[in-house]
VOFI-828885 format. One line per 10 residues: number of its first residue (from 1); for each residue x, y, z of C-alpha. Coordinates in nm, 4 decimals, always signed. Example, Ala and Ser with C-alpha at 12.3 -4.5 7.8 and 13.67 -1.06 7.14 Angstrom:
2
1	+1.2300:-0.4500:+0.7800 ~ +1.3670:-0.1060:+0.7140
//
This chain:
175
1	+1.8597:-1.3569:+1.6118 ~ +2.0176:-1.5685:+1.8775 ~ +1.7626:-1.7254:+2.1051 ~ +1.4725:-1.6163:+1.8866 ~ +1.1665:-1.8412:+1.8868 ~ +1.0337:-1.9581:+1.5493 ~ +0.8492:-1.7612:+1.2819 ~ +0.6087:-1.4979:+1.4042 ~ +0.8130:-1.4390:+1.7191 ~ +0.7493:-1.0663:+1.6883
11	+0.5181:-0.8413:+1.4907 ~ +0.6577:-0.5289:+1.3299 ~ +0.5718:-0.2428:+1.0994 ~ +0.7972:-0.0419:+0.8716 ~ +0.7047:+0.3220:+0.8162 ~ +0.8894:+0.4949:+0.5342 ~ +0.8870:+0.8724:+0.5721 ~ +0.9488:+1.0413:+0.2380 ~ +0.7786:+1.3182:+0.0439 ~ +0.9182:+1.1886:-0.2847
21	+0.8186:+0.8257:-0.2311 ~ +0.4722:+0.9251:-0.1053 ~ +0.4177:+1.1278:-0.4262 ~ +0.5347:+0.8401:-0.6473 ~ +0.8465:+1.0279:-0.7621 ~ +1.0852:+0.7699:-0.6167 ~ +1.0743:+0.4007:-0.5346 ~ +1.0800:+0.2768:-0.1765 ~ +1.3952:+0.0732:-0.1312 ~ +1.4666:+0.1182:+0.2404
31	+1.1309:-0.0182:+0.3551 ~ +1.1842:-0.3323:+0.1486 ~ +1.5271:-0.3837:+0.3076 ~ +1.3791:-0.3495:+0.6571 ~ +1.0937:-0.5864:+0.5795 ~ +1.3284:-0.8474:+0.4298 ~ +1.5613:-0.8413:+0.7309 ~ +1.2877:-0.8466:+0.9941 ~ +1.1099:-1.1348:+0.8237 ~ +1.4373:-1.3279:+0.7867
41	+1.4710:-1.3026:+1.1669 ~ +1.1306:-1.4631:+1.2248 ~ +0.9258:-1.1462:+1.2388 ~ +0.5847:-1.0926:+1.0894 ~ +0.5670:-0.7564:+0.9093 ~ +0.2008:-0.6883:+0.8265 ~ +0.2620:-0.3221:+0.7415 ~ +0.5136:-0.1488:+0.5172 ~ +0.3707:+0.1948:+0.4527 ~ +0.4838:+0.5309:+0.3208
51	+0.3876:+0.8726:+0.4542 ~ +0.5080:+1.2215:+0.3620 ~ +0.7415:+1.4214:+0.5866 ~ +0.4534:+1.5575:+0.7947 ~ +0.4357:+1.5337:+1.1727 ~ +0.0621:+1.4537:+1.1796 ~ +0.0877:+1.1757:+0.9201 ~ +0.3836:+1.0143:+1.0983 ~ +0.2165:+1.0334:+1.4385 ~ -0.1119:+0.8911:+1.3098
61	+0.0597:+0.5774:+1.1773 ~ +0.2809:+0.5319:+1.4847 ~ -0.0215:+0.5596:+1.7128 ~ -0.2130:+0.3110:+1.4986 ~ +0.0713:+0.0557:+1.5125 ~ +0.1342:+0.0945:+1.8871 ~ -0.2151:+0.1538:+2.0265 ~ -0.4333:-0.0125:+1.7634 ~ -0.2324:-0.3046:+1.6275 ~ -0.0195:-0.3371:+1.9426
71	+0.2853:-0.4389:+1.7435 ~ +0.6096:-0.5332:+1.9158 ~ +0.8309:-0.3151:+1.6963 ~ +0.7977:-0.0208:+1.4608 ~ +1.0924:+0.1018:+1.2601 ~ +1.0769:+0.4221:+1.0630 ~ +1.3050:+0.4994:+0.7714 ~ +1.3799:+0.8545:+0.6662 ~ +1.3273:+1.2056:+0.7897 ~ +1.5993:+1.1927:+1.0567
81	+1.8507:+1.4362:+0.9071 ~ +1.9019:+1.8099:+0.9243 ~ +1.6761:+1.9230:+0.6389 ~ +1.3805:+2.1457:+0.7334 ~ +1.1313:+1.8734:+0.6307 ~ +1.3088:+1.6024:+0.8369 ~ +1.0559:+1.5804:+1.1218 ~ +1.0482:+1.2099:+1.2062 ~ +1.2306:+1.2506:+1.5419 ~ +0.9941:+1.5277:+1.6556
91	+0.6860:+1.3304:+1.5492 ~ +0.8129:+1.0175:+1.7227 ~ +0.9249:+1.1901:+2.0427 ~ +0.5817:+1.3476:+2.0877 ~ +0.4049:+1.0087:+2.1071 ~ +0.6630:+0.8163:+2.3115 ~ +0.5879:+0.7327:+2.6738 ~ +0.9484:+0.6414:+2.7587 ~ +1.2755:+0.7052:+2.5795 ~ +1.5361:+0.4411:+2.4930
101	+1.8269:+0.6677:+2.3979 ~ +2.0884:+0.3933:+2.4204 ~ +1.9535:+0.2334:+2.1042 ~ +1.9882:+0.5485:+1.8953 ~ +2.3299:+0.6177:+2.0464 ~ +2.4383:+0.2648:+1.9529 ~ +2.3161:+0.3087:+1.5959 ~ +2.4962:+0.6400:+1.5490 ~ +2.8185:+0.5122:+1.7035 ~ +2.8346:+0.1856:+1.5134
111	+2.7254:+0.3203:+1.1741 ~ +2.9839:+0.5990:+1.2049 ~ +3.2356:+0.3224:+1.1265 ~ +3.0903:+0.3219:+0.7733 ~ +3.0110:+0.6904:+0.7219 ~ +3.0858:+1.0089:+0.9135 ~ +2.7364:+1.1299:+0.8192 ~ +2.5910:+0.8980:+1.0858 ~ +2.6674:+1.1762:+1.3345 ~ +2.4089:+1.3936:+1.1594
121	+2.1258:+1.1524:+1.2369 ~ +1.8716:+1.2874:+1.4848 ~ +1.6808:+0.9597:+1.5121 ~ +1.5207:+0.8686:+1.8444 ~ +1.4083:+0.5417:+2.0021 ~ +1.1534:+0.4710:+2.2685 ~ +0.8481:+0.2901:+2.3925 ~ +0.4765:+0.3437:+2.3650 ~ +0.2771:+0.0853:+2.5553 ~ +0.4532:-0.2406:+2.4721
131	+0.5796:-0.1214:+2.1344 ~ +0.9427:-0.0372:+2.0684 ~ +0.9802:+0.2424:+1.8105 ~ +1.3155:+0.3083:+1.6430 ~ +1.3970:+0.5788:+1.3860 ~ +1.6358:+0.4647:+1.1134 ~ +1.8009:+0.6612:+0.8320 ~ +1.6413:+0.6798:+0.4878 ~ +1.9040:+0.4975:+0.2845 ~ +1.8736:+0.1225:+0.2223
141	+2.2361:+0.0759:+0.3302 ~ +2.1779:+0.2730:+0.6514 ~ +1.8653:+0.0724:+0.7309 ~ +2.0524:-0.2544:+0.6848 ~ +2.3479:-0.1433:+0.8959 ~ +2.1260:-0.0165:+1.1765 ~ +1.9009:-0.3213:+1.1862 ~ +2.2034:-0.5496:+1.1921 ~ +2.3214:-0.3613:+1.5027 ~ +1.9825:-0.4260:+1.6681
151	+1.9671:-0.7931:+1.5641 ~ +2.0785:-0.9476:+1.8937 ~ +1.8989:-0.6927:+2.1126 ~ +1.5485:-0.7304:+1.9684 ~ +1.4510:-1.0688:+2.1203 ~ +1.5410:-0.9451:+2.4693 ~ +1.3646:-0.6106:+2.4156 ~ +1.0471:-0.7814:+2.2930 ~ +1.0448:-1.0248:+2.5883 ~ +1.0873:-0.7406:+2.8379
161	+0.8178:-0.5249:+2.6788 ~ +0.5761:-0.8187:+2.6758 ~ +0.6297:-0.8477:+3.0510 ~ +0.8372:-1.1638:+3.0407 ~ +1.1269:-1.2415:+3.2687 ~ +1.4196:-1.0829:+3.0885 ~ +1.6827:-1.2732:+3.2804 ~ +2.0298:-1.1274:+3.2695 ~ +2.1839:-1.1948:+2.9310 ~ +2.5591:-1.2222:+2.9263
171	+2.7540:-0.9428:+2.7617 ~ +3.0288:-1.1870:+2.6774 ~ +3.2484:-1.4558:+2.8233 ~ +3.3777:-1.2332:+3.1052 ~ +3.0394:-1.0866:+3.2053
//
C-alpha cells in the first residue's frame, strides 16, 4: 500500500460465510487469500473465522469485530450472490451506520473485466463506528481481485475513520 506505515498499521478480520465450510465439507481458501494479502500490506489479522449462511451468525461476528474489537477493517467472503442462502449483504446492511456504495461499485466494475459474473454480486460496503466493512465474493480469485482494487484506498480510509486529517490525495498527475 502506498504511504502505508509499517507493520500493524491496521487491524482487520476476515469472515468467511459458507454453509459447506462451516460444516467441514469444504476447505476455506478465500479467507486464507484475504489474510495473506492483508498481512502482506502491513495489516494485523487476529481473526479469520467461518460462519454459516445465517443472518444472525454473520451479524454477531460483524458486531463483535466493530463494536467489541474495534477493528479498522472487516472483509467478508461469500454469500453475496443470488442463491436463496446468500444473505451476507442483508446481514451486513442491517448493522451498518453509514453506507460506502462507491467501494462495492468499484469492485463490481473492475472485476467485471475478468468475469461477467461480477455483475451478479450483491455485496455492500459501509461503516460501523470506525470500522470499514466490505463484502467480497466467495472465490479465492474474486477475493484477490477485489482486495487488489482496494489496496491503495485502504490507508486513506483507515486514516479518515480514525479521525485523522485525510488530506486530499491526488487522483493522478493532472488532479
